[in-house]
VOBA-1610 file (N, C-alpha, C; in pm, whole numbers, padded with zeros to 5 digits, always signed):
BEGIN
Met+00085-00122+00000Met+00000+00000+00002Met+00092+00121-00004Thr+00068+00214-00091Thr+00146+00336-00096Thr+00093+00445-00007Ala+00186+00525+00055Ala+00145+00630+00147Ala+00083+00745+00067Gln-00022+00798+00119Gln-00089+00915+00055Gln-00004+01039+00078His-00011+01134-00016His+00068+01256-00012His-00023+01376+00003Ile+00026+01481+00058Ile-00046+01610+00060Ile-00036+01668-00077Thr-00144+01719-00126Thr-00146+01777-00259Thr-00059+01899-00266Gly+00027+01905-00369Gly+00117+02022-00384Gly+00040+02147-00424Ala+00087+02260-00374Ala+00018+02387-00403Ala+00126+02490-00429Pro+00104+02585-00519Pro+00205+02685-00550Pro+00222+02781-00432Gly+00349+02819-00410Gly+00378+02918-00305Gly+00354+03060-00350Arg+00401+03157-00274Arg+00376+03303-00301Arg+00453+03341-00430Asn+00568+03285-00451Asn+00648+03314-00566Asn+00626+03221-00680Gly+00515+03149-00674Gly+00492+03054-00784Gly+00564+02924-00771Glu+00640+02903-00659Glu+00714+02783-00634Glu+00622+02674-00585Glu+00645+02554-00627Glu+00561+02442-00583Glu+00607+02394-00444Val+00509+02379-00350Val+00541+02332-00218Val+00578+02186-00224Val+00682+02145-00152Val+00727+02007-00150Val+00621+01920-00081Glu+00584+01813-00148Glu+00484+01723-00091Glu+00549+01638+00019Met+00469+01612+00127Met+00518+01530+00236Met+00416+01418+00264Pro+00468+01294+00280Pro+00372+01183+00306Pro+00291+01201+00428Val+00160+01174+00422Val+00069+01188+00533Val+00107+01090+00644Ala+00142+00964+00604Ala+00176+00860+00700Ala+00303+00903+00784Thr+00401+00963+00721Thr+00517+01008+00793Thr+00483+01117+00890Thr+00395+01210+00852Thr+00356+01315+00941Thr+00280+01256+01069Leu+00192+01161+01037Leu+00113+01105+01147Leu+00199+01022+01239Ser+00298+00949+01181Ser+00377+00864+01260Ser+00464+00946+01355Lys+00518+01056+01307Lys+00602+01138+01392Lys+00515+01200+01503Gly+00397+01244+01473Gly+00312+01295+01573Gly+00268+01192+01677Ser+00239+01069+01632Ser+00201+00961+01723Ser+00317+00925+01814Arg+00438+00926+01757Arg+00556+00893+01842Arg+00575+00998+01946Arg+00563+01126+01909Arg+00577+01225+02015Arg+00468+01215+02123Met+00349+01186+02078Met+00237+01166+02179Met+00266+01047+02267Arg+00319+00939+02210Arg+00349+00819+02289Arg+00455+00848+02389Arg+00561+00923+02342Arg+00672+00955+02441Arg+00625+01043+02552Arg+00530+01136+02520Arg+00472+01225+02623Arg+00392+01142+02721Gln+00310+01049+02672Gln+00231+00964+02758Gln+00319+00871+02844Asp+00426+00819+02785Asp+00516+00738+02867Asp+00580+00817+02976Leu+00620+00940+02947Leu+00683+01026+03046Leu+00591+01053+03159Leu+00465+01086+03123Leu+00362+01111+03230Leu+00342+00988+03315Gly+00339+00865+03248Gly+00325+00743+03321Gly+00435+00720+03420Tyr+00562+00745+03375Tyr+00674+00730+03466Tyr+00669+00830+03582Leu+00626+00953+03553Leu+00619+01052+03662Leu+00512+01016+03763Phe+00402+00967+03718Phe+00293+00925+03815Phe+00336+00801+03891Ser+00412+00713+03823Ser+00456+00584+03894Ser+00575+00607+03985Ala+00648+00719+03964Ala+00770+00732+04040Ala+00757+00725+04189Pro+00660+00790+04252Pro+00645+00776+04399Pro+00631+00629+04449Ala+00548+00553+04379Ala+00526+00412+04412Ala+00656+00331+04391Leu+00719+00359+04279Leu+00843+00283+04247Leu+00952+00317+04344Ile+00964+00436+04390Ile+01064+00477+04492Ile+01040+00406+04622Ile+00909+00406+04660Ile+00877+00341+04789Ile+00906+00190+04781Leu+00871+00126+04669Leu+00902-00015+04648Leu+01049-00040+04645Ala+01125+00045+04584Ala+01269+00025+04578Ala+01335+00040+04716Val+01284+00134+04796Val+01347+00162+04928Val+01304+00056+05032Phe+01172+00018+05032Phe+01123-00063+05136Phe+01100-00209+05102Val+01115-00246+04970Val+01091-00387+04926Val+01215-00442+04854Phe+01251-00377+04742Phe+01362-00435+04658Phe+01492-00431+04724Tyr+01527-00313+04782Tyr+01656-00308+04847Tyr+01668-00395+04968Pro+01568-00399+05064Pro+01579-00496+05173Pro+01587-00644+05129Ala+01513-00674+05026Ala+01523-00812+04976Ala+01658-00844+04917Leu+01715-00752+04843Leu+01848-00775+04786Leu+01951-00780+04905Tyr+01937-00695+04996Tyr+02029-00696+05111Tyr+02024-00826+05189Ala+01899-00873+05214Ala+01877-01002+05284Ala+01945-01117+05208Leu+01931-01112+05073Leu+01991-01217+04996Leu+02147-01214+05004Val+02204-01097+05010Val+02344-01084+05028Val+02391-01135+05165Ile+02323-01095+05273Ile+02372-01132+05407Ile+02341-01281+05433Ser+02251-01342+05353Ser+02230-01487+05373Ser+02348-01569+05343Phe+02450-01512+05275Phe+02575-01583+05251Phe+02689-01533+05339Thr+02649-01465+05453Thr+02754-01417+05544Thr+02715-01467+05683Asp+02806-01432+05783Asp+02783-01466+05920Asp+02730-01343+05999Ser+02658-01257+05929Ser+02610-01128+05982Ser+02528-01157+06109Ser+02554-01072+06215Ser+02474-01074+06332Ser+02402-00938+06351Gly+02422-00846+06261Gly+02367-00714+06276Gly+02455-00617+06356Leu+02561-00674+06423Leu+02650-00596+06503Leu+02794-00611+06459Asn+02825-00710+06382Asn+02965-00736+06345Asn+02989-00693+06200Gln+03114-00709+06155Gln+03147-00696+06019Gln+03128-00826+05949Pro+03028-00838+05860Pro+02997-00968+05802Pro+03112-01025+05725Lys+03124-01160+05734Lys+03225-01230+05655Lys+03149-01338+05568Phe+03199-01347+05450Phe+03135-01438+05353Phe+03159-01584+05395Val+03050-01662+05402Val+03055-01803+05442Val+03002-01896+05336Gly+02962-01841+05219Gly+02915-01927+05116Gly+02776-01986+05146Trp+02763-02116+05123Trp+02632-02186+05141Trp+02621-02242+05280Glu+02701-02197+05375Glu+02701-02261+05509Glu+02568-02242+05579Asn+02508-02123+05565Asn+02380-02099+05629Asn+02269-02191+05574Tyr+02272-02211+05446Tyr+02171-02293+05383Tyr+02191-02438+05418Val+02311-02482+05423Val+02340-02618+05467Val+02297-02639+05609Arg+02322-02544+05697Arg+02284-02553+05838Arg+02131-02561+05851Ala+02056-02490+05762Ala+01915-02495+05773Ala+01859-02633+05753Phe+01926-02719+05674Phe+01874-02857+05647Phe+01945-02956+05738Thr+02030-02912+05831Thr+02098-03007+05918Thr+02071-02981+06069Glu+02041-02859+06105Glu+02010-02833+06243Glu+01873-02883+06284Glu+01860-02938+06403Glu+01739-02995+06444Glu+01628-02889+06465Asp+01664-02769+06511Asp+01566-02665+06535Asp+01499-02620+06403Ser+01579-02600+06302Ser+01518-02559+06175Ser+01442-02665+06108Leu+01487-02790+06120Leu+01409-02897+06058Leu+01276-02921+06132Arg+01278-02899+06262Arg+01152-02913+06337Arg+01059-02801+06303Ala+01114-02678+06285Ala+01030-02564+06247Ala+00971-02586+06106Leu+01052-02639+06012Leu+01001-02670+05882Leu+00891-02774+05888Leu+00907-02881+05971Leu+00802-02982+05982Leu+00672-02920+06042Asn+00693-02838+06144Asn+00573-02774+06204Asn+00499-02683+06104Thr+00575-02618+06019Thr+00520-02533+05917Thr+00431-02611+05820Phe+00482-02724+05777Phe+00403-02814+05689Phe+00281-02865+05757Val+00293-02905+05885Val+00178-02956+05961Val+00072-02842+05966Tyr+00115-02722+06003Tyr+00022-02609+06011Tyr-00046-02587+05880Ala+00033-02585+05766Ala-00024-02560+05635Ala-00121-02664+05596Val-00090-02787+05615Val-00180-02899+05579Val-00305-02896+05664Ser-00297-02849+05781Ser-00419-02841+05872Ser-00500-02712+05841Tyr-00435-02603+05819Tyr-00509-02478+05801Tyr-00571-02461+05668Ala-00491-02478+05560Ala-00544-02445+05423Ala-00670-02527+05384Pro-00670-02660+05399Pro-00794-02731+05362Pro-00912-02696+05450Leu-00884-02676+05579Leu-00998-02647+05675Leu-01059-02510+05639Val-00976-02408+05623Val-01032-02274+05596Val-01104-02271+05465Ile-01054-02346+05364Ile-01120-02346+05232Ile-01256-02420+05242Leu-01263-02532+05313Leu-01391-02607+05322Leu-01495-02526+05401Val-01454-02464+05507Val-01547-02382+05588Val-01598-02260+05502Ala-01505-02190+05439Ala-01539-02077+05351Ala-01634-02117+05240Leu-01604-02232+05172Leu-01687-02277+05064Leu-01826-02314+05109Ala-01830-02389+05223Ala-01962-02429+05274Ala-02050-02306+05309Leu-01994-02207+05373Leu-02067-02087+05406Leu-02103-02010+05281Ala-02015-02003+05186Ala-02049-01932+05064Ala-02167-01998+04986Leu-02164-02135+04986Leu-02276-02200+04921Leu-02410-02174+04996Leu-02400-02167+05128Leu-02522-02142+05209Leu-02569-01996+05189Leu-02479-01902+05194Leu-02520-01759+05188Leu-02542-01717+05043Asn-02520-01803+04949Asn-02551-01766+04808Asn-02698-01793+04774Arg-02770-01855+04867Arg-02910-01884+04843Arg-02993-01759+04848Asn-03081-01740+04755Asn-03163-01620+04750Asn-03278-01619+04849Asp-03314-01747+04897Asp-03424-01753+04993Asp-03378-01750+05138Leu-03252-01726+05162Leu-03204-01724+05301Leu-03237-01596+05367Trp-03289-01605+05490Trp-03334-01487+05564Trp-03213-01416+05623Leu-03209-01286+05625Leu-03097-01203+05675Leu-02968-01240+05613Arg-02969-01264+05488Arg-02847-01309+05418Arg-02735-01204+05424Ser-02768-01081+05400Ser-02667-00970+05398Ser-02611-00948+05536Leu-02695-00956+05639Leu-02643-00942+05774Leu-02551-01052+05815Met-02581-01175+05771Met-02498-01289+05803Met-02362-01275+05735Arg-02360-01236+05611Arg-02240-01213+05540Arg-02148-01112+05617Thr-02206-01003+05659Thr-02126-00902+05728Thr-02076-00950+05858Val-02153-01022+05938Val-02112-01076+06063Val-01998-01173+06045Ile-02005-01256+05947Ile-01903-01358+05921Ile-01774-01291+05874Phe-01784-01187+05798Phe-01663-01120+05745Phe-01593-01034+05853Val-01661-00993+05957Val-01603-00904+06058Val-01473-00956+06121Pro-01457-01088+06158Pro-01332-01132+06215Pro-01211-01103+06126Phe-01229-01100+06001Phe-01111-01071+05913Phe-01059-00934+05929Ile-01142-00840+05965Ile-01100-00696+05992Ile-01012-00687+06110Ile-01032-00780+06210Ile-00954-00771+06331Ile-00809-00814+06311Ser-00719-00747+06372Ser-00581-00785+06364Ser-00560-00928+06416Met-00468-01000+06356Met-00444-01139+06400Met-00389-01140+06545Ala-00308-01045+06581Ala-00261-01038+06716Ala-00370-01015+06818Val-00466-00932+06784Val-00579-00904+06872Val-00667-01028+06882Ala-00693-01096+06768Ala-00770-01217+06769Ala-00705-01320+06852Ala-00574-01339+06840Ala-00501-01438+06917Ala-00503-01407+07063Leu-00490-01279+07101Leu-00494-01243+07241Leu-00634-01269+07299Gly-00739-01237+07226Gly-00876-01262+07276Gly-00903-01412+07298Trp-00865-01493+07203Trp-00884-01634+07221Trp-00798-01694+07329Ser-00680-01636+07352Ser-00592-01680+07460Ser-00664-01663+07592Phe-00733-01551+07608Phe-00807-01529+07734Phe-00928-01620+07747Leu-00989-01647+07633Leu-01111-01726+07630Leu-01083-01871+07673Ile-00966-01930+07627Ile-00939-02070+07648Ile-00841-02092+07762Asp-00802-01987+07829Asp-00705-02001+07936Asp-00764-02096+08042Ala-00686-02193+08088Ala-00737-02296+08185Ala-00774-02238+08316Arg-00715-02129+08358Arg-00740-02074+08491Arg-00843-01965+08490Thr-00840-01871+08395Thr-00934-01760+08394Thr-01023-01752+08270Gly-01015-01848+08181Gly-01085-01844+08055Gly-01238-01868+08078Leu-01315-01801+07996Leu-01462-01826+08003Leu-01501-01961+07949Leu-01441-02006+07840Leu-01478-02132+07780Leu-01454-02249+07875Pro-01337-02266+07942Pro-01327-02373+08041Pro-01429-02365+08156Tyr-01461-02235+08196Tyr-01564-02219+08302Tyr-01700-02268+08257Trp-01740-02231+08137Trp-01871-02271+08086Trp-01881-02421+08072Leu-01773-02484+08021Leu-01778-02624+08004Leu-01775-02698+08136Ser-01712-02637+08237Ser-01710-02702+08369Ser-01843-02710+08428Leu-01934-02612+08391Leu-02070-02612+08448Leu-02155-02736+08401Ile-02110-02791+08285Ile-02185-02912+08235Ile-02095-03036+08251Gly-01994-03028+08337Gly-01913-03146+08375Gly-01803-03176+08281Ile-01762-03083+08193Ile-01650-03104+08103Ile-01531-03029+08145Asp-01421-03095+08173Asp-01296-03033+08214Asp-01205-03015+08096Leu-01189-02891+08059Leu-01101-02860+07943Leu-00958-02851+07988Pro-00863-02924+07921Pro-00724-02916+07958Pro-00661-02782+07929Asp-00542-02759+07978Asp-00472-02637+07947Asp-00419-02647+07801Ile-00497-02596+07708Ile-00474-02621+07568Ile-00339-02564+07521Leu-00311-02444+07562Leu-00188-02376+07513Leu-00064-02430+07574Ala-00080-02507+07683Ala+00039-02573+07746Ala+00057-02718+07710Ser-00029-02765+07618Ser-00022-02899+07577Ser+00040-02914+07439Pro+00146-02993+07426Pro+00206-03013+07291Pro+00110-03077+07191Thr+00007-03143+07239Thr-00094-03208+07156Thr-00196-03106+07106Trp-00240-03015+07190Trp-00353-02930+07154Trp-00310-02787+07117Ala-00184-02749+07136Ala-00144-02613+07110Ala-00152-02581+06955Met-00103-02674+06873Met-00102-02652+06729Met-00253-02645+06674Pro-00342-02737+06716Pro-00478-02717+06674Pro-00542-02582+06717Ala-00500-02533+06834Ala-00552-02405+06882Ala-00513-02291+06792Val-00386-02286+06755Val-00340-02172+06667Val-00396-02187+06528Val-00419-02310+06483Val-00485-02330+06355Val-00630-02282+06360Phe-00699-02314+06465Phe-00837-02274+06482Phe-00849-02119+06477Val-00758-02051+06547Val-00764-01905+06553Val-00747-01850+06409Ala-00654-01910+06334Ala-00633-01858+06199Ala-00750-01884+06111Val-00809-01999+06124Val-00930-02031+06043Val-01046-01937+06083Trp-01066-01917+06214Trp-01174-01830+06257Trp-01156-01689+06205Lys-01034-01641+06199Lys-01013-01501+06149Lys-01028-01487+06001Asn-00984-01589+05925Asn-00974-01568+05780Asn-01079-01629+05693Phe-01166-01715+05750Phe-01260-01790+05661Phe-01361-01695+05602Gly-01392-01582+05666Gly-01486-01481+05614Gly-01432-01417+05485Tyr-01303-01395+05483Tyr-01240-01338+05361Tyr-01255-01428+05243Phe-01217-01555+05266Phe-01228-01653+05156Phe-01370-01680+05118Met-01464-01669+05211Met-01604-01687+05181Met-01652-01575+05080Val-01604-01455+05104Val-01646-01343+05007Val-01593-01374+04871Ile-01464-01426+04857Ile-01411-01459+04728Ile-01495-01565+04662Phe-01530-01669+04737Phe-01612-01775+04681Phe-01749-01721+04639Leu-01805-01632+04716Leu-01934-01573+04676Leu-01924-01505+04537Ala-01814-01429+04523Ala-01796-01361+04392Ala-01782-01462+04279Gly-01713-01576+04305Gly-01704-01676+04201Gly-01835-01741+04177Leu-01918-01769+04280Leu-02046-01829+04255Leu-02141-01742+04177Gln-02133-01613+04195Gln-02221-01522+04120Gln-02181-01504+03977Asn-02062-01552+03943Asn-02014-01541+03803Asn-02053-01672+03724Ile-02107-01772+03794Ile-02150-01891+03719Ile-02286-01862+03655Pro-02301-01887+03525Pro-02425-01856+03455Pro-02542-01936+03518Arg-02646-01866+03539Arg-02768-01926+03597Arg-02825-02031+03500Glu-02803-02015+03375Glu-02856-02105+03270Glu-02806-02250+03289Leu-02684-02261+03339Leu-02622-02390+03360Leu-02704-02473+03470Tyr-02742-02398+03577Tyr-02824-02465+03683Tyr-02958-02501+03626Glu-03019-02413+03546Glu-03152-02442+03493Glu-03148-02563+03399Ala-03039-02576+03311Ala-03024-02686+03229Ala-03006-02816+03310Ala-02932-02809+03423Ala-02912-02930+03504Ala-03038-02970+03569Glu-03120-02873+03610Glu-03248-02911+03671Glu-03343-02976+03571Ile-03340-02921+03446Ile-03424-02985+03343Ile-03381-03130+03322Asp-03249-03156+03330Asp-03202-03290+03307Asp-03222-03385+03427Gly-03282-03327+03536Gly-03313-03402+03651Gly-03202-03418+03756Ala-03102-03327+03748Ala-02991-03341+03843Ala-03035-03283+03982Asn-02999-03353+04091Asn-03036-03305+04220Asn-02931-03207+04268Ala-02945-03161+04395Ala-02854-03060+04445Ala-02709-03105+04447Trp-02682-03228+04491Trp-02541-03279+04494Trp-02487-03290+04355Arg-02570-03336+04257Arg-02518-03344+04124Arg-02488-03214+04061Arg-02572-03108+04093Arg-02542-02979+04040Arg-02420-02919+04105Leu-02392-02954+04233Leu-02274-02910+04298Leu-02149-02963+04227Trp-02148-03092+04197Trp-02030-03161+04139Trp-02015-03125+03990Ala-02128-03110+03921Ala-02123-03094+03772Ala-02119-02949+03728Val-02171-02854+03815Val-02183-02717+03770Val-02101-02624+03863Thr-02131-02633+03991Thr-02071-02538+04082Thr-01918-02546+04095Leu-01870-02667+04125Leu-01726-02684+04145Leu-01648-02660+04018Pro-01687-02714+03902Pro-01615-02673+03776Pro-01616-02525+03751Gly-01733-02462+03780Gly-01737-02316+03759Gly-01649-02238+03858Leu-01619-02295+03974Leu-01535-02230+04070Leu-01387-02262+04059Arg-01350-02335+03952Arg-01210-02380+03946Arg-01111-02263+03944Pro-01127-02158+03863Pro-01032-02045+03870Pro-01033-01981+04009Thr-01152-01965+04067Thr-01156-01907+04203Thr-01082-01998+04303Met-01106-02127+04294Met-01046-02227+04385Met-00895-02217+04374Thr-00838-02206+04249Thr-00697-02197+04234Thr-00641-02076+04308Tyr-00706-01961+04291Tyr-00665-01840+04362Tyr-00670-01855+04511Val-00776-01913+04561Val-00793-01929+04706Val-00695-02029+04761Val-00663-02133+04694Val-00568-02235+04740Val-00430-02170+04752Ile-00388-02095+04646Ile-00258-02033+04650Ile-00251-01929+04763Leu-00360-01851+04780Leu-00361-01753+04883Leu-00359-01818+05027Ala-00435-01919+05042Ala-00436-01989+05172Ala-00302-02056+05203Ala-00240-02112+05103Ala-00109-02179+05123Ala-00003-02078+05158Asn-00002-01964+05091Asn+00097-01861+05118Asn+00077-01806+05258Gly-00052-01787+05299Gly-00074-01747+05435Gly-00036-01846+05541Ala-00053-01974+05507Ala-00013-02077+05605Ala+00137-02082+05628Phe+00216-02060+05525Phe+00359-02066+05537Phe+00416-01941+05605Gln+00333-01844+05617Gln+00376-01717+05678Gln+00321-01698+05822Ala+00275-01806+05885Ala+00211-01795+06016Ala+00312-01747+06117Phe+00274-01644+06192Phe+00363-01593+06294Phe+00284-01528+06410Asp+00192-01435+06378Asp+00134-01348+06486Asp+00069-01427+06597Gln-00024-01520+06555Gln-00093-01595+06664Gln+00001-01687+06742Ile+00105-01736+06676Ile+00201-01819+06746Ile+00281-01739+06846Tyr+00322-01615+06802Tyr+00396-01536+06894Tyr+00315-01491+07014Val+00186-01462+06994Val+00098-01416+07105Val+00058-01533+07189Met+00018-01645+07131Met-00050-01749+07208Met+00045-01849+07270Thr+00150-01889+07200Thr+00232-01998+07251Thr+00381-01960+07259Gly+00429-01861+07183Gly+00568-01833+07181Gly+00653-01946+07123Gly+00589-02025+07033Gly+00658-02134+06975Gly+00649-02266+07055Gly+00603-02257+07174Gly+00594-02375+07259Gly+00454-02442+07255Pro+00428-02530+07346Pro+00525-02587+07439Pro+00618-02689+07369Leu+00741-02697+07421Leu+00840-02787+07365Leu+00858-02768+07215Arg+00842-02634+07169Arg+00861-02603+07028Arg+00765-02675+06933Ser+00653-02710+06986Ser+00556-02785+06903Ser+00478-02692+06806Thr+00486-02563+06827Thr+00420-02469+06739Thr+00515-02373+06670Glu+00641-02402+06681Glu+00742-02310+06620Glu+00755-02334+06472Thr+00716-02231+06395Thr+00718-02239+06246Thr+00847-02177+06193Val+00863-02182+06065Val+00989-02126+06006Val+00993-01974+06025Val+00878-01906+06008Val+00881-01760+06024Val+00914-01724+06168Tyr+00859-01800+06262Tyr+00889-01770+06405Tyr+01039-01802+06428Arg+01095-01912+06363Arg+01234-01944+06378Arg+01322-01830+06321Val+01281-01768+06211Val+01350-01656+06151Val+01357-01542+06252Tyr+01246-01517+06315Tyr+01241-01411+06423Tyr+01339-01438+06529Ile+01342-01563+06576Ile+01422-01599+06693Ile+01571-01590+06652Glu+01606-01642+06537Glu+01740-01640+06496Glu+01790-01497+06469Gly+01710-01417+06408Gly+01752-01281+06369Gly+01752-01184+06484Phe+01657-01193+06578Phe+01646-01087+06679Phe+01671-01134+06821Ala+01678-01267+06843Ala+01718-01317+06976Ala+01854-01379+06977Asn+01885-01459+06875Asn+02018-01521+06870Asn+02117-01440+06789Phe+02073-01334+06723Phe+02158-01243+06645Phe+02237-01319+06540Arg+02167-01406+06470Arg+02226-01477+06356Arg+02143-01432+06234Gln+02165-01309+06193Gln+02084-01255+06087Gln+02111-01318+05950Gly+02231-01357+05925Gly+02266-01425+05800Gly+02194-01563+05790Tyr+02189-01635+05902Tyr+02116-01761+05903Tyr+01970-01739+05893Ala+01915-01636+05963Ala+01774-01603+05952Ala+01735-01569+05808Ala+01819-01492+05740Ala+01796-01459+05598Ala+01792-01579+05513Ala+01884-01674+05535Ala+01880-01796+05463Ala+01751-01877+05481Leu+01707-01881+05605Leu+01581-01952+05631Leu+01466-01887+05555Ser+01466-01757+05561Ser+01352-01682+05488Ser+01355-01710+05340Phe+01470-01716+05277Phe+01474-01745+05133Phe+01439-01895+05102Ile+01468-01986+05190Ile+01429-02126+05176Ile+01278-02130+05185Leu+01221-02054+05275Leu+01070-02058+05286Leu+01009-01994+05159Met+01069-01890+05111Met+01017-01824+04985Met+01023-01925+04869Ala+01136-02000+04860Ala+01144-02098+04752Ala+01039-02202+04760Val+01015-02257+04883Val+00916-02359+04899Val+00777-02305+04861Thr+00751-02181+04905Thr+00618-02123+04867Thr+00599-02103+04718Met+00708-02059+04651Met+00701-02042+04508Met+00680-02175+04439Val+00751-02277+04483Val+00735-02408+04419Val+00587-02459+04431Ile+00536-02447+04549Ile+00394-02487+04573Ile+00303-02411+04483Gly+00325-02279+04468Gly+00236-02196+04384Gly+00248-02238+04235Val+00372-02264+04192Val+00390-02308+04050Val+00323-02440+04025Ile+00334-02532+04115Ile+00274-02666+04101Ile+00122-02649+04094Gln+00067-02568+04183Gln-00081-02548+04180Gln-00129-02485+04050Leu-00051-02388+04000Leu-00090-02321+03874Leu-00082-02421+03758Ser+00023-02501+03754Ser+00040-02594+03645Ser-00071-02698+03644Ile-00113-02745+03765Ile-00221-02839+03777Ile-00350-02777+03730Ser-00378-02652+03765Ser-00496-02585+03726Ser-00503-02564+03573Arg-00389-02528+03513Arg-00385-02503+03369Arg-00404-02637+03297Arg-00352-02746+03348Arg-00371-02877+03283Arg-00516-02916+03288Gln-00582-02891+03400Gln-00723-02923+03412Gln-00805-02840+03314Glu-00770-02712+03305Glu-00845-02626+03207Glu-00828-02673+03066Arg-00706-02715+03029Arg-00685-02771+02891Arg-00762-02902+02869Asp-00777-02983+02973Asp-00851-03107+02956Asp-01000-03081+02936Leu-01047-02972+03002Leu-01192-02943+02988Leu-01221-02868+02859Ala-01115-02808+02800Ala-01136-02726+02675Ala-01169-02818+02560
//
């Protein structure tokens, strides 16, 4: 296709004006406009980019550097190579913390997802009385700080002054000292995390449910599918993208558990609730082994990323199979 030209016209002295391609004129103008828009975009993004660089990128890079040193935060760091990473997989404390983290994640993530999905299915019914109020009430715990929630539940289940042991004692049930028991301490911190976060995941599931076309349910009803059949054939397949997002979010949250453990158990009793993040805190700020703590944090980040990639690959494979 040939470029169109501006029609030549005689000048004041009878000279013909040089013709210029229209496409060339437009392309130069569009390039100038694009550069101006890019410059404005950079200017508007600069404050956020500066904050990210100062408070996210630089600390992350610095942590990666000191993970290969014997830094304590007070000394002149010396390069030790992979020693901190090797120690993370050989020391009993770090291995126990890693095992506790997996136990916490395997307990928390499925439970919070099941509770949130069940409530979302219930509150998605149009014939439910006070549906909006119930949604609000269930979502409220998510607004509360995890530390505040953990402190409140610590008082409630305290064996000496807690209201829950007192109420149960009135009907002849003696509740053990949960937070002092290696058997019950981990279920207690998992319960607090589920109680606080299931409302948030419920809202996400509700959004996913409302995006499923109503026609699919009507077609299933015409075919004679009962409620359970509609759940397995329509609802769950329709929630697959939402489920992938929720699973990754719940898994990431599980591997970052710290607040309720710090408030409720302090990693005890007998280190039965000590997770990797709590171990990072102890090594970095109590034992002053910041290089080792940084190595632990990057190991945890790698594990979390691997789990996320695996979940995404499984989800994409399932979507291809359904296509």
